[in-house]
C-alpha positions, 0 to 999 in steps of 0.5 A: 569523524562522522557521527553514525546515526541510529538508523544507520546502525539499525540498517547495518544489522537488519536484513532485507526480510526484516526490513520488509516485515518491519515496514510492511506490517504497519503499512498494511495496518494503515491501509486496513484502518483507512478502509474501515474508516471509508466503510463508515461512509456506507451508513445511509443514515448519514450519507447519500450515494448512488450505485454508480458512485460506489462502482467508480470507487470500487473500480478505483480501489481494486485497480490500485490494489491490483497494480500494487500486487503486480509490483510484487510479482514482477521481476526487475527486468519486467518492470524496466521493459519498453515496447511500442 
């Protein structure tokens, strides 16, 4: 007889909404912590950077955030579409 794991038991009891909340909260907290740590690099007593470097970093971060948010707003059909 196959042994049932704890994660299988939890998955059987947990709704998709509960799963989203359980996984989403720590992931958001991890991103926010990383951003706070990145903010430490803004200390001009310890680091030197140009406005161009900050602009490149900002563009990359905002682009990544926008793409992630778009994933939450797209339907499955939109995600799988193809056009030339």
